[in-house]
N, C-alpha and C positions, 0 to 999 in steps of 0.2 A: 122175777122176770114174769108175764100173768102169763098162764095155759096155752090163751089163746097165738100168743107172738112163740109159744118156744114149740105149739106144737103147726107152724102154721106151712112147716114142712110136706106136710100131707097133701097140702090145697098145690101143691106144684105138682110133687107125684102126682098126685090125681091127673092132672089136667096131659103131664108127659105123659103117663099112660094112656089117657085115651085117644091122645096122635098118635102115639106111638109104637102099640107092641101091636095092631095087626100088621103094615107095614113092613112093622121087622120078624116078622114070623112069613109074611110073602116072599121077603130077600131071601128068607133064610131057606124058607123051598126053594127057591131056585136055584143056590148056590148053597147045599150044604154045608161048603167051609167056612164060611160065617160066622156059625155056629160058635168058631175058638175066636170071634168078637162077635161078639152082638152084644154088647157095654159098646162099643164105637158105634154098631150101626141104629143102634136105639138112641145112639142120642145123635144120629147124624139126622135121624127124624123130627127129636125136640128140637135139632135147632130150627131146621128149614121155616116148625111152622114158628115156633117164639127167637129167633133170633131180632125179627124187626123190633117188636113188642120193648122186647132186650134192650137195643141200641135206645129206643126212644126216650125208655127210662132213666139210661143214662146222657142223654145229649147235653144238658146241659153245661156235666164236668168236661165232657169230647172239647166241647167246642171253647171251652179256656187253657185243654188243655192242648190236643193235637196239633190244632197249628205252631205249632213254633217247631216241627220237625226241619229239619233243613234236607238237601241235600241226596247222597241216598238211604231208603229209611228199608228197616226190616221189617215189616210186622209179626211177633213167630204167633200162632196158630191165631190164625188169619179171618177164619170160620169161612163166612160167606160173601168177605173182600169191604163190608161197611167204614172201615178205618181208611178207607181210601177216599170218600166225600167229605172228613174234614180237615185231609194235608193243603198247604196252599201250593198252589200246582204251581206257582211262581217261583216259591222256595222251595220247591221237590224237585232234586232233577229223574228219581230210578223209586220207583215204591216196588220193592221186593214180599210176596204173597208168601210168609210160609206156613205151609197148610198137608200132615201127614191126609185128611181125609179127603183123595182123592177128586170123592165123589162131587166137593163143596168148589170146585176149579174152575167149574164151568159155572158158579155161581160171582167166584170171588173176577172171573175175569170180564163180565158183563157190567160188573157194578164198579171196578175200575176203568172200562174204557169209558163210560158213566163220567166220572170226573177228570179222563183226562190223559191219562196212565195205558199206553198202548205196549202191548209184546214187537210189534211190528217197525215202531221204534228206539226199543232197547229200552223204553220209561218202567215195563210191566216187565218186571220176570215172579214167579207161580216155580217154586221149591217144594218135593213134598217128603223131606226131610222134614225130622223132626224137630225140638228146637235146641234137643241134648246131641245133634247130628254136628258138629265144631265146623271139625277139619272140611265135612261134606260141604257146609253153607259157603265156606272159604270158597275153598277149590270154584262151586258153582259161581260165585261172582267175580271168577279173575284169577282167585290161586297165591292174589299180594293178603301177605297178613292188613287184621285189620281195612276189613274195605268198606267199612256202614260207618255210617255221621250218626243217625240215630234209631234207635233201638222202642218201638211202640213192644205194647204188651198188654193186649186190655179182656178180660176175664178169660184170662189164657192159662198164668204160673197155677192157678189151683188145678190144674188137671194135668201137670206137669210131675215125673217123679224125682226127688231130690233137686226139687225149684234153687233153693241155693244154689248149689254145685255149680246147675245150671247154668242162672242169671250168670255167677261168676265167669262161668268160663266163656260166654258170649259176650261179655263186660271189658273181657284183658283178651281176647285174640282175635273177636268181629267187630267192635267199638274203636273208632281211632283215636287218640288222645285228644281228647276238648270236646269228645262229642258228647250228646247223650242221654240217659235214657226216661221213656213217656210210659208212666204204667196209671191204669185205673184198672183195681182187684174189690174183689172182695174177700176180703181178711179177718182175723180173728177178732175178735171184739175187745176193747181195754174193759167193761167192764167181768166181771169174774162170772156171777149169771148168765150169761145169755153165753159168753164161750163154754160154761160149760154142759148146755146145750149144745152149741156149735160140735165140743168134742165128742156130744153121747149121739150124736145122729149122723157126723160122718160116715164113719165105717156104712151104712148103711145106702146111705148116699150115693155113694164114694160109688156103690153096685149100678146103680141106677143110672146115674151121669158120668163115665167112662173115666170116673181115676177121679170125678172133681170133688174139693176138700171141703168143707167149707173152717176148719178150723188151721189155715195157714196164712201166718202173717207176715206175708209174704210183706210188704212196708217197710217192718224191721230188718229183714233179710238185704231187703236192699240198701237201707238209711245204711246198713256194718257193714258191708263187704268192704273189704282192706284190700292193699295190695302191697308187693314188695320193692320196697324205695333201693332205690341204687348201694347202698347200704347195707341190706341185709336187713333192716327195719321193718315192718308189719306198720302198715300207712293207711291212713283213709282212702278207699277211691276215690275220691269223689273232691274236688275242690269245691265243689255247691250245692244242695239240694236243699227239696221242702216237700212234705208232704202236707196235704188237707182233706178234709172228708165231704161228702156230697150232704147238699146244702137241703136242708130241713127234714133229714132222714132221720127215723126214728133211733134212738137209743137201740130200744128192745127189737132189736130188729137179729134175723141170724146171718143176715144177705149184709154182714157189713162193712160201707166201698172207705177205699182212701184211695185214692191218688197222687202226684209225682213227679218229681222233672227234681233230674242230676244229673250235673256237669263232669266229666271222668276229670284228672289233672292230665294236663296238657305231657 
């Protein structure tokens, strides 16, 4: 792997510090308790600056993936709500934006409303839970098991502790039988040299970017997800599924992307 690609991380870190350092200090000055959540505060300013270009960068993949969502859609780690722009309003009845950072809720509301999802008619629901709060999500959506038809994750699972366990819980308890998972994530590269650098830089990267990992094999975790059959046998969670890469993405990329669509067994 070329050193220029291996050290490209510092270009992004420099840009992040440039836009978020002083706003973070101001927030902490006005609310000193934020020192205990400084990485999340820093990340909120980074995302406010870079969410739009990041969305643009993945637009081609998301245009082919996200319009497949149907029914009640749970968007974990909704950020500023960009996912709503890609949903087919004729196929989606409710957009549920899961975002623990409440500073982003106003942006979610604005973006979702421009796509036709409104809190006033119940087609937009914003929840401040984390993706790991499975039972709270179920209760907030009416208390019945499996209230969601589609789960979407866009550049989110890299920042969730124990993402394999969290996704298994969401699919098992929140997603309806026959429902689907759609994801677009940066993941661990299949190239050994790129993966080595991803693992090397992750401890530094996650300090600045609210736990974000460069070395999370999300696509593998999801494709290998298991459930327990009525006879007690461990079987695949999925009736069908597929993953694919980002068109024309360089192999020597610390942020190597995969998208996927998986359908849960009936």
